[in-house]
C-alpha positions as CSV (number, residue, x, y, z in Angstrom):
1,I,-0.2,0.1,0.0
2,S,1.5,3.3,-1.0
3,S,0.1,6.7,-0.5
4,A,1.5,9.9,-2.0
5,G,1.7,13.0,0.3
6,R,3.2,16.1,-0.2
7,S,6.1,17.2,2.0
8,Y,8.9,19.9,2.2
9,P,12.8,19.5,2.4
10,V,13.9,19.2,6.0
11,E,17.4,20.6,6.8
12,E,19.2,18.0,9.4
13,R,21.3,19.5,12.1
14,Y,23.3,16.9,14.5
15,L,24.3,18.1,17.9
16,D,26.0,14.9,19.0
17,D,25.4,12.8,21.9
18,R,27.0,14.9,24.9
19,K,26.2,12.0,27.2
20,H,27.9,14.0,30.1
21,R,24.8,16.1,30.3
22,S,21.5,15.3,31.4
23,L,18.8,14.9,28.8
24,P,16.5,17.8,30.2
25,S,19.3,20.1,30.1
26,R,20.6,19.1,26.8
27,V,17.0,19.4,25.2
28,V,16.5,22.9,27.0
29,A,19.8,24.1,25.4
30,A,18.8,22.8,22.0
31,I,15.3,24.6,22.2
32,L,17.0,27.7,23.0
33,Q,19.4,27.4,20.1
34,A,16.4,26.4,17.7
35,L,14.4,29.5,19.0
36,A,17.3,31.9,17.8
37,E,18.3,30.1,14.7
38,T,14.8,29.4,13.1
39,T,11.5,30.8,12.8
40,G,7.9,29.2,13.3
41,D,6.9,26.7,16.2
42,L,8.9,24.0,17.7
43,L,8.0,20.2,18.1
44,V,10.1,18.5,20.8
45,F,10.3,14.8,21.2
46,L,11.0,13.2,24.5
47,P,10.5,9.7,25.9
48,G,7.8,10.2,28.7
49,A,5.8,12.6,30.7
50,G,8.3,12.9,33.3
51,E,11.0,14.3,30.9
52,I,8.3,16.5,29.3
53,R,7.6,18.1,32.7
54,S,11.2,18.4,33.8
55,C,12.0,20.5,30.5
56,A,8.6,22.3,30.9
57,S,9.8,23.7,34.2
58,R,13.3,24.6,33.1
59,L,12.1,26.4,30.2
60,A,9.5,28.5,32.5
61,E,12.5,29.4,34.6
62,A,14.3,30.4,31.2
63,G,11.7,33.3,30.9
64,L,10.3,32.2,27.8
65,A,6.8,33.2,28.6
66,E,8.4,36.9,28.9
67,R,9.4,36.6,25.4
68,G,5.8,35.8,24.3
69,I,6.5,31.9,23.7
70,L,4.0,29.5,25.0
71,I,5.2,26.2,26.2
72,H,2.7,23.4,25.7
73,T,3.1,19.5,26.5
74,L,1.4,16.8,24.7
75,Y,1.1,13.1,25.9
76,G,-1.2,10.3,26.3
77,D,-2.6,11.0,29.6
78,L,-3.0,14.7,29.4
79,P,-6.7,15.9,29.5
80,F,-8.2,16.5,26.0
81,D,-8.6,20.2,26.4
82,E,-4.9,20.6,26.9
83,Q,-4.2,18.5,24.1
84,Q,-6.2,20.6,21.8
85,R,-4.3,23.6,23.1
86,A,-1.1,22.2,21.8
87,I,-2.6,21.3,18.6
88,Q,-4.5,24.5,17.7
89,P,-2.6,27.1,15.9
90,G,-2.3,30.7,17.7
91,S,-0.7,34.1,17.2
92,Q,2.2,33.5,19.6
93,R,5.2,31.2,18.9
94,K,5.1,28.1,20.8
95,V,7.1,25.1,21.7
96,V,5.5,21.6,22.0
97,L,7.0,19.0,24.1
98,A,5.6,15.7,23.1
99,T,6.1,11.7,23.5
100,S,5.8,9.7,20.6
101,I,2.2,10.2,20.3
102,A,3.0,13.2,17.9
103,E,5.1,11.1,15.3
104,T,2.2,10.0,13.2
105,S,-1.4,10.6,14.7
106,L,-1.8,14.4,14.2
107,T,-0.5,17.6,12.4
108,I,0.5,20.6,14.7
109,E,-0.1,23.7,12.6
110,G,2.8,26.1,12.5
111,V,5.6,23.6,13.5
112,R,8.8,24.4,11.3
113,T,11.3,22.9,13.6
114,V,11.7,19.2,15.3
115,I,14.1,18.6,18.2
116,D,14.6,14.8,18.5
117,C,16.3,13.3,21.7
118,G,16.5,9.9,19.8
119,L,14.9,8.1,22.6
120,S,11.4,6.5,23.1
121,R,9.5,4.3,25.6
122,R,8.4,0.9,25.0
123,L,6.2,-1.5,26.6
124,R,8.0,-4.6,27.6
125,H,6.9,-7.9,29.2
126,D,9.1,-8.9,32.2
127,R,8.6,-12.7,32.6
128,A,10.4,-12.5,36.1
129,S,7.7,-10.3,37.6
130,G,4.8,-11.3,35.3
131,M,4.2,-7.7,34.6
132,N,4.4,-5.3,31.8
133,R,7.0,-2.3,32.3
134,L,8.0,0.8,30.1
135,V,11.6,0.9,29.1
136,T,13.7,3.8,27.5
137,V,15.4,2.6,24.5
138,R,17.2,4.2,21.6
139,E,14.7,4.8,18.7
140,S,14.8,3.1,15.2
141,V,16.0,5.1,11.9
142,S,12.4,4.7,10.9
143,S,11.1,6.7,13.9
144,A,13.7,9.2,13.5
145,E,12.8,9.6,9.7
146,Q,9.1,10.2,10.9
147,R,9.8,12.5,13.5
148,K,12.2,14.4,11.2
149,G,9.3,14.8,8.4
150,R,7.0,16.5,11.1
151,A,9.0,19.9,10.3
152,G,8.2,19.6,6.8
153,R,4.3,19.1,6.7
154,V,3.3,22.7,6.0
155,A,6.8,24.3,5.0
156,P,10.5,23.7,4.6
157,G,11.9,22.9,8.1
158,V,15.0,22.0,10.4
159,C,15.5,18.9,12.5
160,Y,17.8,19.0,15.4
161,R,19.2,15.9,16.3
162,L,20.6,15.2,19.6
163,F,22.8,12.5,18.6
164,S,25.6,12.3,16.2
165,R,25.5,11.0,12.7
166,H,27.4,7.9,13.5
167,T,24.8,7.2,16.3
168,F,22.1,7.8,13.6
169,Q,23.6,5.2,11.3
170,A,24.0,2.9,14.1
171,M,20.3,2.6,14.9
172,T,18.1,-0.4,14.2
173,P,16.3,0.2,10.7
174,H,12.8,-0.5,12.3
175,S,11.0,-0.6,15.8
176,P,10.1,-4.3,16.5
177,P,6.3,-4.9,16.4
178,E,4.9,-4.7,19.8
179,I,3.4,-8.1,20.0
180,L,6.9,-9.5,20.3
181,D,7.7,-8.0,23.7
182,S,4.2,-7.7,25.3
183,D,2.2,-9.7,27.7
184,L,0.1,-11.8,25.4
185,S,-2.5,-13.1,28.1
186,P,-5.0,-10.4,27.0
187,L,-4.6,-11.4,23.5
188,V,-5.2,-15.0,24.3
189,L,-8.2,-14.3,26.4
190,E,-10.0,-12.1,23.9
191,L,-9.2,-15.0,21.1
192,A,-10.8,-17.8,23.4
193,A,-13.6,-15.4,23.8
194,W,-14.1,-15.3,20.0
195,G,-13.8,-19.2,20.1
196,V,-10.2,-19.3,19.0
197,C,-8.3,-21.7,20.8
198,D,-5.4,-22.3,18.6
199,T,-3.7,-19.2,17.4
200,S,-2.1,-21.1,14.3
201,D,-5.8,-21.0,12.9
202,L,-5.3,-17.2,12.2
203,T,-3.0,-15.4,9.7
204,W,-0.6,-12.8,11.5
205,L,1.5,-10.0,10.1
206,D,3.8,-10.7,12.8
207,P,3.1,-14.3,14.4
208,P,3.1,-14.0,18.2
209,P,6.2,-16.0,19.9
210,A,5.0,-19.2,20.9
211,S,6.7,-19.0,24.3
212,S,4.8,-15.8,25.3
213,L,1.4,-17.4,24.0
214,A,2.2,-20.4,26.5
215,V,3.0,-18.0,29.4
216,G,-0.1,-16.1,28.8
217,R,-2.3,-19.2,28.3
218,Q,-0.8,-20.6,31.8
219,L,-1.8,-17.7,33.6
220,L,-5.2,-17.5,32.3
221,I,-5.5,-21.2,33.3
222,E,-4.2,-20.5,36.8
223,L,-7.0,-17.7,36.8
224,S,-9.8,-19.9,35.7
225,A,-10.3,-17.9,32.5
226,V,-9.5,-20.7,30.2
227,D,-9.7,-24.4,30.7
228,A,-6.9,-26.8,30.1
229,T,-8.0,-26.9,26.4
230,G,-7.9,-23.2,26.1
231,R,-11.8,-22.7,26.0
232,V,-13.0,-19.5,27.6
233,T,-14.9,-20.4,30.9
234,S,-17.7,-18.3,32.1
235,Q,-15.2,-16.4,34.6
236,G,-13.2,-15.8,31.7
237,R,-16.1,-14.2,29.6
238,S,-16.5,-11.7,32.6
239,M,-13.1,-10.9,32.9
240,A,-12.9,-10.4,29.0
241,K,-16.0,-7.6,29.4
242,L,-14.3,-6.0,32.2
């Protein structure tokens, strides 16, 4: 499937890794540099809400409000009204601090500059604890290119990368599908509720690992959500609805 879309050229500027400095301090320094060197709004990619709040606090201390520059945050748990304020165009220049939610799902009017920290947060299943946890990882090349493209949606733009060209070339080409790392017990339960006991009956874009399916199925058996044959129980149907 291909979709021809219009995009504008985006200049790449590498700021090197500078690992001796904390991420918020590096990001804030890049924002101040970009504000001095470019025009239009800034979209800044950070791994999570904690880093976003830290950068927002530092930018407030730097006196951006006194210069007429607005600071907006954008992440999944943010109330809808606040998300809309970050997206909607305005008369003042703004800096939007966002997670990966802003990579593909929306266009922020006025953005001419992107600052990419090179990190993202992914959900991974820890089999030792039986729980999912969020881990901070280096983004993929495809993700970095997607982020860069946000600066060229409505006009030519600039992308500042907080890592070296060598680091960029060493990134993995694509992010692994989430189905390879996640807890699959919810998937197994949902399939059982549909009447699918054998996942090999289905055609997958990325087949789930057999070991992860086995772990998920065993958990559901222990919870009396499915029986030994994988069929959903009455308790399992109630759990699926919940």
